[in-house]
C-alpha positions in Angstrom: 0.3 -0.2 0.0 3.0 2.2 0.2 3.0 3.8 -3.3 -0.3 4.8 -2.5 0.6 6.7 0.7 3.6 8.3 -0.7 2.3 9.3 -4.4 -1.6 9.3 -4.3 -3.8 12.5 -3.3 -4.7 12.9 0.5 -8.1 13.4 -1.2 -8.7 9.6 -1.3 -11.3 8.0 0.9 -13.3 4.6 -0.5 -9.6 3.1 -0.4 -9.4 3.9 3.4 -12.7 2.3 4.3 -11.5 -0.7 2.4 -7.7 -0.9 3.1 -6.6 -3.7 0.6 -5.4 -4.0 -3.4 -8.4 -4.5 -5.7 -7.7 -6.9 -8.7 -10.5 -8.3 -10.3 -14.1 -8.6 -9.9 -17.2 -10.8 -11.7 -21.0 -10.3 -11.1 -21.6 -9.5 -7.1 -18.0 -10.1 -5.7 -14.2 -8.1 -5.6 -11.1 -10.0 -5.2 -8.0 -8.3 -4.0 -4.5 -9.2 -5.2 -4.4 -12.3 -2.8 -7.5 -13.6 -3.9 -9.8 -13.2 -1.3 -12.8 -12.7 -2.1 -15.7 -9.8 -0.9 -19.4 -9.8 -1.8 -19.9 -6.1 -3.1 -23.1 -4.3 -1.3 -21.7 -0.8 -2.8 -21.7 -1.6 -6.5 -19.6 1.4 -7.5 -21.5 3.8 -5.8 -24.4 2.8 -7.7 -22.3 2.1 -11.2 -23.0 -1.3 -11.1 -25.9 -2.4 -11.4 -25.9 -5.3 -13.7 -22.6 -6.3 -11.8 -18.7 -6.4 -11.7 -18.0 -7.3 -15.7 -21.4 -8.8 -17.0 -20.6 -11.2 -19.4 -22.9 -9.8 -22.0 -22.3 -6.2 -21.9 -18.4 -7.1 -21.6 -18.9 -8.8 -24.9 -20.6 -6.6 -26.9 -17.7 -4.4 -25.8 -14.8 -6.9 -26.7 -16.6 -7.2 -30.0 -16.9 -3.2 -30.8 -12.9 -3.1 -29.7 -11.8 -5.8 -32.0 -13.7 -4.8 -35.1 -11.9 -0.8 -34.6 -14.8 0.7 -33.2 -13.8 4.8 -33.3 -13.3 4.8 -29.4 -12.7 9.0 -29.4 -15.3 11.4 -31.6 -16.3 14.4 -29.4 -20.1 14.4 -30.7 -19.3 14.0 -33.6 -22.3 10.9 -35.2 -21.0 7.5 -35.1 -22.6 4.0 -35.3 -22.4 3.4 -31.6 -24.5 6.5 -30.2 -26.6 6.0 -33.1 -27.4 2.5 -31.9 -27.6 3.6 -27.9 -30.2 6.6 -29.1 -32.2 4.3 -30.8 -32.4 1.8 -28.4 -33.0 3.7 -25.2 -35.6 5.8 -27.2 -37.5 2.6 -28.5 -36.5 0.6 -25.5 -36.9 3.1 -22.1 -38.3 5.9 -23.4 -41.2 5.3 -25.7 -42.9 2.8 -23.4 -43.1 5.3 -20.7 -44.6 7.5 -22.7 -41.9 10.2 -22.1 -40.6 12.5 -25.2 -37.0 13.8 -24.4 -34.2 14.8 -26.1 -31.1 13.5 -24.8 -28.0 15.3 -24.0 -24.5 14.0 -23.5 -22.4 16.1 -21.3 -19.2 15.5 -20.0 -19.5 11.6 -18.6 -19.7 12.1 -15.0 -22.6 13.0 -13.0 -21.9 16.2 -11.5 -21.3 17.4 -15.2 -25.2 16.1 -16.0 -26.3 18.8 -13.2 -24.5 21.4 -14.3 -26.1 21.3 -17.6 -29.6 20.9 -16.2 -28.9 24.1 -14.1 -27.3 26.3 -16.8 -30.1 25.0 -18.9 -33.1 25.8 -16.5 -31.5 29.6 -15.7 -31.0 29.9 -19.9 -34.6 28.6 -20.5 -36.1 30.7 -17.1 -34.1 33.6 -17.3 -33.7 33.4 -13.2 -31.2 32.7 -11.6 -32.5 30.7 -8.0 -32.9 26.9 -7.6 -34.7 24.9 -5.0 -32.6 22.2 -3.8 -33.2 20.0 -0.8 -31.5 19.7 2.8 -29.6 16.2 2.8 -28.9 16.4 -0.9 -25.9 15.7 -2.6 -25.9 16.2 -6.8 -22.0 16.7 -7.3 -18.7 17.9 -6.6 -18.4 20.5 -9.0 -18.9 24.7 -8.1 -22.4 24.5 -9.2 -23.3 21.0 -8.3 -21.6 21.5 -5.3 -23.6 24.9 -4.6 -26.7 22.2 -4.4 -25.2 19.7 -2.1 -26.3 19.9 1.3 -23.0 18.5 3.3 -21.3 20.9 5.0 -17.8 18.9 4.9 -17.2 19.1 1.2 -19.0 22.6 0.9 -16.0 23.9 3.3 -13.5 22.5 0.8 -14.6 24.6 -2.2 -13.0 27.8 -1.4 -15.3 30.0 -2.8 -18.9 31.2 -2.0 -21.8 28.7 -3.6 -24.5 30.6 -5.2 -27.7 30.3 -7.0 -28.8 27.9 -4.7 -31.9 28.1 -1.5 -32.3 25.1 0.5 -35.8 23.8 1.4 -36.8 21.1 3.7 -37.2 17.2 2.6 -39.6 15.7 4.2 -37.4 14.0 7.4 -36.4 15.1 10.2 -39.6 17.2 11.4 -42.4 16.5 13.0 -45.0 14.4 10.4 -47.6 17.1 10.3 -45.0 19.4 9.5 -46.2 20.3 5.3 -43.0 20.7 3.3 -44.8 21.0 0.2 -46.7 23.8 1.8 -43.7 25.7 3.3 -42.0 25.8 0.0 -45.2 27.1 -1.8 -45.2 29.6 1.2 -41.7 30.9 0.0 -42.7 31.2 -3.2 -45.8 33.0 -2.9 -45.0 35.2 -0.3 -43.3 38.3 -1.7 -41.8 39.2 1.8 -40.5 35.6 1.5 -36.8 36.9 0.5 -36.6 34.5 -2.2 -37.4 34.8 -6.1 -39.6 32.2 -7.5 -36.5 29.7 -9.0 -35.8 28.2 -12.2 -36.0 25.1 -11.3 -36.3 22.7 -8.4 -34.2 19.9 -8.0 -34.9 16.5 -6.1 -33.9 13.0 -5.2 -36.7 10.6 -5.1 -34.6 8.7 -2.5 -31.9 10.7 -1.0 -29.0 8.4 -1.3 -26.1 10.1 0.5 -28.2 11.6 2.7 -29.1 8.3 4.8 -31.3 6.5 2.6 -34.3 8.6 2.9 -37.4 7.8 -0.1 -40.5 10.4 -0.5 -44.0 9.7 -0.5 -45.4 9.5 -3.6 -48.0 11.6 -3.3 -45.6 14.2 -2.1 -43.4 14.1 -5.7 -47.2 14.7 -7.3 -47.8 17.9 -5.0 -43.9 18.8 -5.7 -45.0 18.4 -9.5 -48.1 20.1 -9.5 -46.3 23.3 -7.4 -43.5 23.5 -10.5 -46.5 23.4 -13.0 -48.5 26.0 -11.3 -45.8 28.5 -11.0 -43.7 28.2 -14.2 -40.7 26.3 -12.2 -39.0 23.3 -14.3 -38.7 20.3 -12.0 -35.3 18.6 -12.2 -35.0 14.9 -11.2 -31.3 13.7 -10.4 -31.7 9.9 -10.9 -28.2 9.5 -10.9 -27.9 6.8 -8.1 -31.3 5.5 -8.0 -31.8 5.4 -11.8 -31.5 2.1 -14.4 -33.8 -0.1 -12.5 -32.3 1.1 -8.6 -35.7 1.7 -7.4 -37.4 -1.2 -8.9 -38.6 0.6 -12.3 -35.9 2.3 -14.4 -36.4 5.6 -13.7 -37.5 6.4 -9.8 -40.0 8.7 -10.3 -41.9 6.4 -12.4 -44.2 4.6 -9.6 -45.6 8.5 -8.8 -46.6 8.6 -12.3 -45.2 12.4 -12.9 -43.1 13.6 -15.8 -39.9 15.8 -14.8 -39.0 18.6 -17.1 -35.9 17.2 -16.9 -33.9 13.9 -15.5 -30.4 13.1 -14.7 -28.3 10.1 -15.4 -25.1 8.8 -15.0 -23.3 5.8 -13.3 -25.1 2.9 -14.6 -26.3 3.8 -17.5 -22.9 3.4 -18.7 -23.3 -0.7 -18.0 -20.2 -1.8 -16.5 -18.7 1.5 -14.8 -17.6 3.1 -17.9 -18.1 6.7 -17.9 -21.5 8.0 -19.2 -23.7 10.6 -18.4 -27.3 11.9 -19.8 -29.3 14.8 -19.7 -32.9 14.2 -20.5 -34.9 17.4 -21.2 -38.7 18.1 -22.7 -38.3 19.2 -26.5 -39.4 22.8 -25.9 -36.4 23.2 -23.5 -33.7 22.8 -25.9 -32.5 26.1 -26.5 -28.9 25.4 -26.7 -27.4 26.9 -29.2 -24.3 24.7 -30.7 -21.6 24.5 -28.3 -22.9 26.3 -25.4 -22.0 23.5 -23.0 -19.3 21.0 -24.8 -16.6 18.7 -23.1 -14.0 16.3 -24.6 -15.0 13.5 -24.0 -18.9 14.0 -23.8 -19.0 11.1 -26.9 -17.8 8.0 -25.0 -17.7 5.3 -27.6 -17.1 2.1 -25.6 -20.1 3.8 -23.5 -22.5 4.0 -25.9 -21.8 0.4 -27.1 -22.2 -1.0 -23.1 -25.4 1.4 -22.2 -26.9 -0.3 -25.8 -26.1 -3.7 -24.1 -27.1 -2.5 -20.8 -31.0 -2.1 -21.4 -30.9 -5.4 -23.5 -29.6 -7.3 -19.8 -32.3 -4.9 -18.1 -35.3 -6.5 -20.5 -34.0 -10.0 -20.8 -33.2 -10.3 -17.1 -36.2 -8.7 -16.0 -34.2 -5.9 -13.8 -37.4 -4.7 -12.3 -39.1 -7.9 -11.3 -35.9 -9.2 -9.8 -35.7 -5.6 -7.6 -38.9 -6.5 -6.1 -38.4 -10.0 -5.6 -35.1 -9.6 -3.9 -36.6 -6.6 -2.2 -39.2 -8.3 -0.3 -36.7 -11.1 0.6 -34.4 -8.2 2.0 -37.3 -6.3 4.0 -38.3 -9.6 5.5 -34.9 -10.5 6.8 -33.9 -6.6 8.0 -36.8 -7.1 10.4 -36.6 -11.3 11.5 -33.0 -10.6 12.1 -31.7 -7.3 12.6 -34.1 -5.4 14.2 -35.0 -7.4 17.1 -30.7 -6.7 18.0 -31.7 -3.8 19.4 -35.1 -1.6 19.4 -33.6 1.5 18.2 -32.4 0.2 15.1 -34.4 1.6 11.9 -34.3 1.5 8.1 -35.5 2.8 5.0 -35.7 1.8 1.5 -36.7 1.2 -1.9 -36.5 -1.2 -4.6 -32.3 -2.3 -3.6 -31.3 0.7 -2.0 -31.9 0.1 1.9 -30.7 1.7 4.8 -29.9 0.5 8.4 -29.9 3.3 10.6 -27.8 3.5 13.8 -28.5 7.1 14.9 -30.4 6.7 17.7 -27.9 4.0 19.0 -25.2 6.8 18.7 -25.4 9.7 16.8 -21.8 10.3 16.6 -21.6 7.5 13.6 -18.4 5.8 15.4 -20.9 2.8 15.9 -22.2 2.7 12.6 -18.1 2.5 11.7 -17.1 0.2 13.6 -20.0 -2.3 12.4 -19.2 -1.5 8.7 -15.2 -2.1 9.1 -16.0 -5.3 11.0 -18.3 -6.4 7.9 -15.1 -5.9 5.5 -12.9 -8.0 8.1 -16.0 -10.5 7.4 -15.8 -10.1 3.7 -18.4 -7.3 3.1 -18.1 -4.0 1.0 -20.6 -1.8 2.6 -20.7 1.8 2.5 -21.8 4.3 5.4 -23.9 7.5 4.4 -26.3 9.6 6.5 -25.6 12.7 8.7 -22.2 11.5 10.6 -22.4 8.5 8.6 -24.9 6.5 10.8 -26.7 4.6 8.6 -25.1 1.5 6.5 -26.1 1.5 3.1 -27.0 -1.8 1.4 -26.8 -0.9 -2.4 -25.8 -4.4 -4.4 -25.7 -5.0 -7.9 -29.3 -5.4 -9.3 -28.3 -8.9 -10.5 -27.7 -10.3 -7.2 -29.3 -13.3 -6.3 -30.9 -14.1 -2.9 -28.6 -16.4 -1.2 -25.9 -13.8 -2.2 -28.1 -10.7 -0.3 -28.6 -13.3 2.6 -25.3 -13.6 2.7 -24.5 -10.1 3.3 -27.1 -9.6 5.6 -25.6 -12.0 7.8 -22.4 -10.8 8.0 -24.3 -7.2 8.8 -26.1 -9.2 11.3 -23.0 -10.6 12.6 -21.1 -7.6 12.8 -23.8 -5.8 14.9 -24.2 -8.2 17.2 -20.7 -8.8 17.9 -19.7 -4.3 18.1 -23.0 -4.2 20.7 -22.7 -7.2 22.7 -21.0 -5.1 25.3 -23.8 -2.5 24.9 -23.5 1.5 23.5 
């Protein structure tokens, strides 16, 4: 490990939590250079919905490389891009009644957010965007302004402007009407805030602690935006591509956002790619008003097209819902009884086991996650002070595999808690 400590920047993070040198991976497992096996409940922070080195997707990528397919083309028209756009429209957008134009920003989620914010301000001629407490939208300055966590915000070294934070329906008295509050801020000419160009929302806050919103809340937010001429942006970067049991996380609510951001698993096997989907009337960009050298990731186009095949042929939505039932049953029967103060939340195959009531400092959850890693499970933490264990496996995980991971969580929690909190 010395080369990493000597040469690589101190900004590195995940390698500190999982201090081994990884060498290869397959399906739901990663292997270190000594051959030790680790079950993956992290899935590249949601970039590996179809598993590590999915053989079908990798096969398509190999075929493309072996035939000499073009690897870099900026935003020029290519066969790979055409094939992806065709399949994405025919298999994902049209069956859901969604009429979106597709933009390829630079291949990171934060750039998809930057693009959405820039376009919303251009369309509406207004500067302010509303985001929510607990939100995570990226690390570049515009997206970071909409990310609520104080720690990364403090590293910016400059004012983070143009965002007003609104209350998310979590952490307040249940009688507190967050949508009503937002409406009051918009309609009260003494609120001190202008009508925003857009409101950006995660339907499940992932980094915020695995916090899903209710369907009716989303519908009311859509109606509020319609009433006041505000664009609704849904950030599906981490929880899209089937994570919640539907391809898009907002499908269950029956709403149509004005814009949707996608990244992470849209790249199929972890290849960098991001999309901004926008209603056609919003596409008022001039040529090259937003561009980037790597906005045409040809290998990602190939992998993304193949991933849509996997999504459809393997019935990812049905599989997710089936495994979710098992997951919830296991948590309720085997983890919650460990201590009455443990809570859980989630949707699809993103769930959080919340230890806040036992230890709001996050130290306890940290000890449990480290114990899990010692036992062969990779699992991340999220939420305030990282008090929530974040279950985020590849969507292709089997019930036996998810039970194996949950057994490790239960055993680790019991072992750490045996002497009390």
